[in-house]
ROVEX-279549 format. One record per residue (C-alpha): x negated, y negated, z negated; residue in three letters. Coordinates in steps of 0.5 Angstrom, whole numbers, plus 500, padded with zeros to 3 digits. Layout:
% ROVEX-279549
XYZALA;...
% end
This chain:
% ROVEX-279549
226416373MET;227409371GLY;227406364GLU;233407360LYS;238402359ALA;238398353VAL;244397348VAL;244391344THR;248390338VAL;249384333GLY;247379337GLY;252373338LYS;257374343GLY;255382344SER;260387345THR;260394345LEU;264398350SER;266405351SER;260406357THR;255404352SER;257408347VAL;257414352PHE;250412354GLN;247412347VAL;251418345ALA;247422351ASN;240419350ALA;241415357LEU;240408353ALA;236406347GLN;239401342VAL;236394340ARG;238390334ILE;238382336ASP;233379331PRO;238373329SER;243378327ALA;238382322PHE;236375320ALA;243373318LYS;244380314LEU;237379310SER;238372308SER;245374305SER;242379301SER;238378294SER;233382296SER;229382303SER;228389307SER;221390309SER;223393316SER;226386317SER;219382316SER;216386322SER;221383327ASN;219378332ASN;224372332SER;223371339ASN;226377342SER;230383340PRO;226388337GLN;227395335LEU;227396327LEU;222401324SER;224407321SER;225409314SER;223415311SER;230415307ASN;236416310ASN;240421305ASN;245416303ASN;247413310THR;254414310ASN;254417318ILE;258422321PRO;257430320ASN;262435320THR;260442323ASP;265442329TYR;262435331LEU;257436337THR;251432338GLN;254427343GLU;260426338GLU;255425332THR;251420336ARG;257416338ALA;259415331SER;253413329LEU;252407334LEU;259405332VAL;257405325LEU;251401326LEU;255396330ASN;261395325LYS;255394319LEU;254388323PHE;261386325LEU;263386317SER;256383315SER;259376315SER;262376308SER;259372302SER;263375297SER;259378291PRO;261385293ASP;260384300ALA;253382298ILE;251388294GLN;254392300GLN;249388305GLN;243390300GLN;245397302LYS;245396309GLN;238394310GLN;236402309GLN;242404313GLN;240400319LEU;233403320SER;236410318ASP;241410324ILE;237407329LEU;231412328ASN;236417329LEU;239414335LEU;232412338ASN;227417335GLY;230424336THR;232424344THR;227430345SER;229434338GLU;235439338SER;241438334ARG;239442328ASP;233437327SER;237431326ILE;239429319ILE;246428319MET;249426312PRO;256427310HIS;262423312VAL;270424311HIS;274427317ASP;278420317ASP;272415317ASP;274410322ALA;267410325THR;267417327ALA;274417330LEU;272410334GLN;266414337GLY;269420339VAL;275416342SER;270412346ALA;267418349LEU;274420351LEU;275413354ASP;269414358HIS;270421360ARG;278419362ALA;276414367SER;271418370ALA;275424371LEU;281420374SER;276418380THR;273425380VAL;280429380ALA;282425386ASP;276426390ALA;277434389VAL;284434390ALA;283431397SER;278436399ILE;283442396SER;289438401CYS;284439407GLU;283447405ALA;290448404LEU;292445410LYS;299443407PHE;303437410ASP;302432404VAL;302426409SER;310426409SER;311428402ALA;306422400PHE;309417405SER;315417401LEU;312414395ILE;312407396VAL;313400392ASP;320399392SER;319392391GLY;324391385ASP;320393379GLY;322400378SER;317403382SER;311407378ASP;305403380LYS;300408379ASP;304413383ARG;304409389VAL;296407388VAL;294414388VAL;299416394ALA;296410398ASN;289413396ASP;290420398PHE;293417405LYS;286413405THR;282419404LEU;286424408LEU;287419414ASN;286422421GLY;286429418SER;288435424LYS;288440418LEU;294437415LEU;301438417ASN;300445419LEU;304448413LEU;310446409PRO;307442403CYS;307446396SER;310443390GLN;303443387LEU;300438392LEU;306434392SER;306433385ASP;299430385ILE;301422385PRO;305424379LYS;300428375VAL;294423377HIS;298417376GLY;300419369ARG;293420368PHE;291413370ARG;296410366SER;294414360VAL;287413361ALA;288405362ARG;292405356SER;286408352LEU;281403355HIS;285397353SER;285400346THR;278402345MET;276395348ARG;279392341VAL;277398337GLU;270398338LEU;269390337ASN;274389331SER;270387325SER;275391320SER;271397317ALA;277401319SER;281402325SER;284395328ALA;290399329THR;291400322GLY;290407320THR;286413322ALA;293416324LYS;295410329ASP;288411333LEU;289418333ALA;297417336THR;294412341VAL;289417344VAL;294424343SER;297422350PRO;291423353LEU;291431351ALA;298432355LEU;295428361ALA;289432361LEU;292439360HIS;297437366ASN;291435370LEU;287441369GLY;293446370GLU;294443377THR;287443379SER;287450377TRP;293452381GLY;290449387ARG;284453386ALA;288459385LYS;292457391LEU;286456396ILE;284463393LEU;290467395ASP;291463402SER;284464405SER;280468400LEU;284473397ALA;280479400SER;273476398SER;269478392ASP;269470390PHE;276471387LEU;274476381GLU;268471380THR;273465379PHE;278469375ASN;272471370THR;268465370ARG;273459371CYS;277457365PRO;284459365ASN;291455363ILE;291459357ASP;284455355ALA;288449356LEU;294451352VAL;290453346ASP;286447346LEU;292443346ILE;295447340LYS;289446336SER;289439337SER;296438335GLN;295443329ALA;290438327ALA;294432328TYR;299435324HIS;295437318ARG;292430318LYS;285432320ASP;285427326TYR;277427327LEU;278435329LYS;284433333SER;280428337LEU;274433338HIS;279438341ASP;281433346ILE;274432347CYS;273439348THR;279439353LEU;276434357SER;270438358GLU;274444360THR;278440365VAL;272438368ARG;269445369ASN;276447372ILE;275441377LEU;268444379SER;271451380TRP;276447384GLU;271444388ALA;267450389ALA;273454392THR;275448397ALA;268448399PHE;268456400VAL;274455404SER;272450408LEU;265454409ASP;265453417GLU;266446417LEU;261445412ILE;256449416ARG;258444422GLY;256438418THR;249441416GLY;243441420GLY;239447422GLY;236449429THR;238448435THR;242454438PRO;240456445SER;242461451GLY;248465449GLU;249462442ASN;249455445ALA;255457449LYS;259460443LYS;257454439ASN;260450445LYS;266453445GLU;267453437LYS;266446437LYS;271445442LYS;276448437LYS;273444431LYS;278442426VAL;278434424VAL;278432417LEU;280426414GLY;276420415LYS;275419408GLY;274427406THR;269428411SER;265422409VAL;266425402LEU;264432404ILE;258430407GLN;256426402PHE;256431397ILE;253436401THR;247432402ASP;247430395LYS;247437392LEU;243440398LYS;248445399LEU;246451404GLU;251456406THR;248463404THR;246468409ALA;251473413ALA;249478408GLU;250474402ASP;257474399SER;262469398LYS;261471391GLN;254469390VAL;256462394GLN;262460390GLY;258461384GLU;252457386LYS;257452388TRP;261452382ALA;254451378LYS;252445383ASP;259442382PHE;259442374LEU;252438375SER;254433380ILE;261432376LEU;258431369ASP;258424367PRO;251425364LYS;248427371ASP;244421375PRO;248423381GLY;255422378PHE;255415379ASP;253415386PHE;259420387LEU;264415384LEU;261409388LYS;262413394LYS;269415393VAL;271407391LYS;267405397GLU;271410402ILE;278408398VAL;276400399ASP;273401406SER;280403409ASN;283397413GLU;290398410SER;287395403ARG;285389407ARG;292387409LEU;296383405PRO;301386400LYS;308386400LEU;311380396PRO;315382389LYS;322383391GLY;321385398THR;320392401ARG;319396408ASP;324401410PHE;321407413ALA;324411419LYS;328415415GLU;331409411GLN;332405417MET;337411419ALA;341410413VAL;341403414ARG;344403421GLU;349408419LYS;351404414ALA;351397418PHE;355401423THR;361403418ILE;361396415ILE;362393422GLY;367398424ASP;371396418VAL;370389419PHE;372389427LYS;378393425ARG;381387421HIS;380382427GLY;374379425ALA;369376429MET;361375429ALA;357369426LEU;350368425ASP;347362422THR;340359420PRO;336363415ALA;335356412PHE;339350411GLU;338343409LEU;337343401ARG;343338400GLU;347343404THR;346348398LEU;345344392MET;351343387GLY;355349390LYS;352355385TYR;352352378GLY;346355374GLU;344359379ASP;342353383SER;335354380LYS;334361384LEU;334357391ILE;328358395TYR;325351397ASP;321350403LEU;315346403ALA;316339405ASP;313339412GLN;314331413GLY;321332415GLY;327334413GLU;328338406LEU;330345407CYS;331351403SER;332358404LEU;340360404ARG;342363398TYR;348367400ASP;352367407LEU;359363404THR;356356404VAL;353356411PRO;360359413PHE;363353410ALA;358348413ARG;360351420PHE;367351419VAL;367344417ALA;362342422MET;366345428ASN;373342425GLY;376349425LEU;382350421THR;382358421SER;377363423PHE;376370421LYS;369372421ARG;364377419TYR;356376418GLN;351381416ILE;344378415ALA;339377410LYS;339372404VAL;334370399TYR;333368391ARG;328366387ARG;330372382ASP;326376377ASN;325383381PRO;328389377SER;332396379LYS;337394385GLY;335387385ARG;331384390TYR;328377393ARG;330378400GLU;336382401PHE;342383406TYR;349381405GLN;355383409CYS;360378409ASP;368378411PHE;371371410ASP;378369412ILE;379361413ALA;385357414GLY;393357412GLN;396363411TYR;402366407GLU;401366400LYS;396371397MET;396375404GLY;388374406PRO;387375398ASP;390382399SER;387384405GLU;380382403ILE;381386397VAL;383392401LEU;377391406ILE;373392400LEU;376399398THR;376401405GLU;368399406LEU;366403399LEU;371409401ASP;368410408GLU;361409406LEU;362415401ASN;358413395ILE;362416390GLY;366413384ASP;367406383TYR;372400381GLU;374393383VAL;374389377LYS;379383378LEU;381376375ASN;383369377HIS;379363376ARG;386359374LYS;387364369LEU;380363366LEU;381356366ASP;388357362GLY;385361357MET;379357356LEU;384351355ASP;388355350ILE;382357346CYS;380349346GLY;374349350VAL;374342353PRO;375342361PRO;368339363GLU;365345360LYS;370350363PHE;364352369ARG;358352364THR;362357359VAL;364361365CYS;357362366SER;356365359SER;362369360ILE;360372366ASP;354375363LYS;358380358LEU;357386363ASP;350385361LYS;350382354GLN;354384348PRO;359378346PHE;355377339GLU;349374344GLN;354371348ILE;357367342LYS;351365340ARG;349362347GLU;356358347MET;355355340VAL;348354340ASP;347352348GLU;354350350LYS;356346344GLY;362350342LEU;365351335ASN;365358332VAL;373358332GLU;373357339THR;368362341THR;372367337ASP;378366340LYS;375367347ILE;372373344GLY;380376343THR;381374350PHE;375377354VAL;376384351LYS;382385355ARG;382390361ARG;386395364GLY;391397369SER;393391373PRO;400392373LEU;401394366GLU;396389363LEU;399383368LEU;406385365THR;403384358GLU;400378359LEU;407375362LYS;411378356GLN;416373352GLU;412369347GLY;405369351SER;401363351LYS;399364358PHE;406362360LEU;405356356GLU;399354360ASN;401351368SER;394354370SER;395361367SER;402361369LEU;400360377ALA;395365376ALA;399370374LEU;404369379ASN;399370384ASP;396376381LEU;403379381GLU;404378389ILE;397381390LEU;398387386PHE;404389389LYS;401388396ALA;395393394LEU;400398391GLU;404398397LYS;397399401ALA;395405396GLY;389402393CYS;391399386ILE;388405383ASP;381402384LYS;383396381LEU;382394374VAL;384387371LEU;379385367ASP;379378363LEU;372378362SER;370377369LEU;368370371ALA;363370377ARG;358364375GLY;359361382LEU;362354382ASP;366354388TYR;371359386TYR;378357385THR;383363385GLY;382370385VAL;375373384ILE;373380384PHE;367385383GLU;366392385ALA;362396380VAL;359403382PHE;361408376LYS;356414378GLY;349416375ALA;345411379THR;345404375GLN;345398380VAL;350393377GLY;355390382SER;355392389ILE;360387392ALA;364381390ALA;368375392GLY;374371391GLY;378365393ARG;374358395TYR;379353397ASP;375347396ASN;368349399LEU;369347406VAL;372340404GLY;365339401MET;362338408PHE;368335412GLY;374330411THR;379336410LYS;380342406GLN;380349409VAL;382354404PRO;378360404ALA;377367401VAL;372372402GLY;368378400VAL;360380400SER;357387400LEU;351387396GLY;348393401ILE;341394398GLU;344397392ARG;349401396VAL;343403400PHE;340405393THR;346409392ILE;346413399MET;339414398GLU;339417391GLN;345422393LEU;342424399GLN;336426395ARG;340430390ASP;344433395GLN;337435399ASN;340432405GLN;335432411ALA;335425415ILE;334424422ARG;330418424ALA;331419431SER;338421435GLU;334424441THR;338430444GLU;333433449ILE;326434449LEU;323434456VAL;317439456SER;312439462VAL;307444461LEU;301441464GLY;299434465ASP;303432471ASP;306425468LEU;310423474SER;314430473LEU;315428466ALA;318421468PHE;322424474GLU;326429469MET;326424463ALA;329419468SER;335423470LYS;337424463CYS;336417461TRP;341415468ARG;346420465ALA;346416458LYS;343422455LEU;338421449LYS;332424451ALA;324424450GLU;319427454TYR;312430452MET;306433457VAL;302438454HIS;299445456LYS;301449450LYS;309450449VAL;308451442GLN;306444441LYS;312442445HIS;316446440ILE;313443434GLN;314436436ARG;322438437ALA;322441430ASN;319435427GLU;324430430LEU;329435429LYS;331436437ILE;336442438ARG;335442446TRP;329443450MET;328442458ALA;322446459ILE;318446466ILE;312448468GLY;308451475GLU;312457474THR;319454473GLU;317449479LEU;316454484SER;322458482ARG;326451482GLY;329452475VAL;329448468VAL;328453462LYS;334450457LEU;332452450LYS;337452444ASP;332451438LEU;338452433ASP;341458436ALA;334461439VAL;336462446LYS;334460453GLU;336460460GLU;334458466ASP;338453470VAL;337450477PRO;333444477ILE;338440481THR;344441476THR;340441469PHE;343434467VAL;350437468GLU;348443465GLU;345439459LEU;351435458ARG;356441458THR;352444453ARG;351437449LEU;358436449ARG;360443446SER;355442441SER;356436438ARG;361435432PRO;368434434SER;
% end
C-alpha cells in the first residue's frame, strides 16, 4: 500500500471537502497543519505554545502530541461511531483555525486555550490509527454541537455521492438478470426541451440505456414497475445528494463556529431529505433482489440465506422512524447518525442485490472466466452452448467482467450449493462496495468510464427549447396534421409554403415588444436575415409581392422564437395557420375563421376549451374613455395582454412606472378589463343606453361588428364556446379588428392553444394597396402536449406503424419474401416482410408492431401451393391458395377495418 494522503488545514486558500473528511475519519489520510496558520494563531495569543516552537517554518509540519486532552471540546456521544467521531474532530480542528482571525480580547483569551486543543485533536487523528475505538480519549460534547453535525453530514455527503454510482451499476446488472423490457420504458424518458423535464431522471435513463445497450437478454418479459421506476428513484437520489453536496461545500469552510445555515436545526433540515431518498433506494434495491430470487432462484437454498441475512424493508423503516423521532425531539446529531446508519444498511442491501444478480447470471459469469480448455465431447457441448449464449449489454458485460476479475469471483464446484456461492459473493460485494476499500474507487471510475465512453455522449445535445419526436409521438402528430388539413381544405383553403427565414426588414416593426424574440441570423456579408417569427407576416409579404387581391390559404410549418423555454413553450414549434385575404361581406371571413377554430379543437378531441374574444377598436375606445393618449394605445395593450399570467396590481404598477400612466387612469382601465361573460349578454350590457362605449366612435364600430359576428356564430352552433373578454388584448401590433384566443380548460396547463384576429393594414406595409385579412394560428405543440397526456391518462396504446400485414418467410429465401411482399404493395396493402427460420420470431415481430395479420410461407406451404393467413387478434389461421392470397387478405382487411 502506498503512502497515505495528507489533508492540510489552516493554510491560505486551503479548503476542507467531504471527501477529505471521509478519508481522515477512516484513517485513509493524515492531517497536517500549515505552519503559517499555526504561527498566526501563536502570535495572536499572550503566551506561546511549546508545541509551535518545534515547527519548521519552511514546510507544513505535524504538531507534537500534548499529554493533556481532557478539556478539549470534541464530540463524544455514546452512539457515535469511531468514524463519526474522527470526522467531527477534523471539522473542529478546521473551525479553530477559521475562527482564529479575530483580535478581540475574548477571542485572544479563547486562542490561548486553542494551543492545547490543536495538539490533542491532531494526536487523536494521526496517532491512534491502529488502536480500538475504546482506547481513544473522547471528551464530552453537546449533541447540538455544529462541528459534530457538520462532520456527520460530510460523511453522508461523501457516501451519497458514492452510492449514487453504485446503485446504478448494481441495478443495471439486475436488469440483465430479470430480462425485463426496460428499454421501451426508459426510451420514453426524454428531455422535452421546454424546461419542464426532470433532468436527473433523464440523465439516469440515458446512463442505463448506455449500460444496457446491445443486450439480448432484455425485452423478453414485460417491464416491472420496480424497474421502470429506476430513473425516478435514482434521479431523485442524485438530486438530493447534489443539494447536500452544495450545502456542505459552504458548511465545512464557513468561519462561523456555528452552522453556516444558521442553526443545528437548519442543517439537520437540509440533510433530512436524504433519509427518504435512501429509503426509496434501498426499498427498490431489495425489491429487485427479491424479484430475481422469485423468478429464477425460488427453488434454491440461497433464498433462505437472503431472507435471513439481507436487511429487509422493516430495517429501513425503523431507521427512518428513529431519525425522524430524534429530529422532532431536537436531538439533531442522533437524527443524522441514524441516517448514516441507514446509508450503511442500503449499501448492505445493494451488496445482496449484486450477489443475487450474479448468482442468477452464473452461467454467463462462468463463460467470461478462465478455466481449462475443453476437449472431446465436452468441447462439442460447450460449442453448442456458445451458439446459444445470450449477449449482455456492452456496458454491463464490461462491468461484470471487471467485477469478476477484481474480486476474483469463481463459480463453486457442482456439489456446492447456490447458498454457499451467494453468501460468499454477498460478502465480496460488501467489500468492494465499501468506500473505504481500495477497489471502490476503481469501480466508480469503471462505471464512469463505461457511461462516458458511449458514442451518444459525444453527440451534441439538443438546444434548449427544442425536442425530438419518437415514432409514437410522430404517429400522434401525423394524425393531428391530417385532421387539421382536412378541416382547412373543407373550407376551400389552398396550401402555401414560405422560406424559414426572411429579410430582417420584413419582420421588424410588426410584433411590437415581441420583436425582441426574433432570431437574427449571422451576417454572412450579404442580406441581413432572421428566422420567421410566425406565418402571418410571410403570408402578407407573399400577397403583396404577387399583387393578390384575395387568397384563402393554409400553411403548416415551423416558426422560431428566442423565448425562455418553459412548459408548453418552445423556441422551435409548428404553427397551423388559416387566413382569408380580400374584400368580402362584412364580418363574413371573421365568422368563418372563428368557426374553423372551434371545428379544429372539437375534431382534435382534446376536451373542454373556451375561445376568448375581443375587438381592437373596442380596446382603443376603452383606452380613450379612460384617458390614455393615442400614442400609448399599443404599449398599454401589451401590458393588458399579460393579465392572464399576472394579477392586475402588478400590471397596474407596470403601466404607472414604465408606461407613464397616472393611477386614476389605470384604475379606470381596471374596471373595464375585469368584465367578461357570455358574448350576446355582455354585448347587450355594453350597448345599453348611457354606455360610454356608445359615445366613442371606435368602440361603437367594434360593438356593431361583434353583434354581426355573434349572431352568425349563434346560427352556426358554436356560440357556447365563446367568451367576450375585455382583458384580451393580443400584443401584436398588426391587429386592427376582431381578436381571439383559445384556452384549454383541462388539467394540463399549457396556456393558450390558438389565437388570431383581423389585420387590415399588414399587407399594405409591403405594397402600394391595402388588402384586408383575417386569420387563425393553432399552436399545435401545446395541442400535442394535451393529446399525449390524454393518451397516458387513458392508457391508450399508440401504433407508430400502420402496417396491416407481415409477410413471414420461414427460412432464408429473400427473393421469395420480396415476391410475396411486392404483390401486397402493388395491391396498395401496407405490408412488411421478414425472413427467419423460427415462426416465433415472426410472431414476436408482429406483436411488437401491433400487426394483426400474418402471411406465413415456408417449405411446407410452398410444396402445397398455399399461404397460411394468421389472425393474431382472433388467434385463428387458415390456408389459402398462393395465387389468390392478396385478394383473400384484402377481403379480410376490409371486414376487420373500423367502419
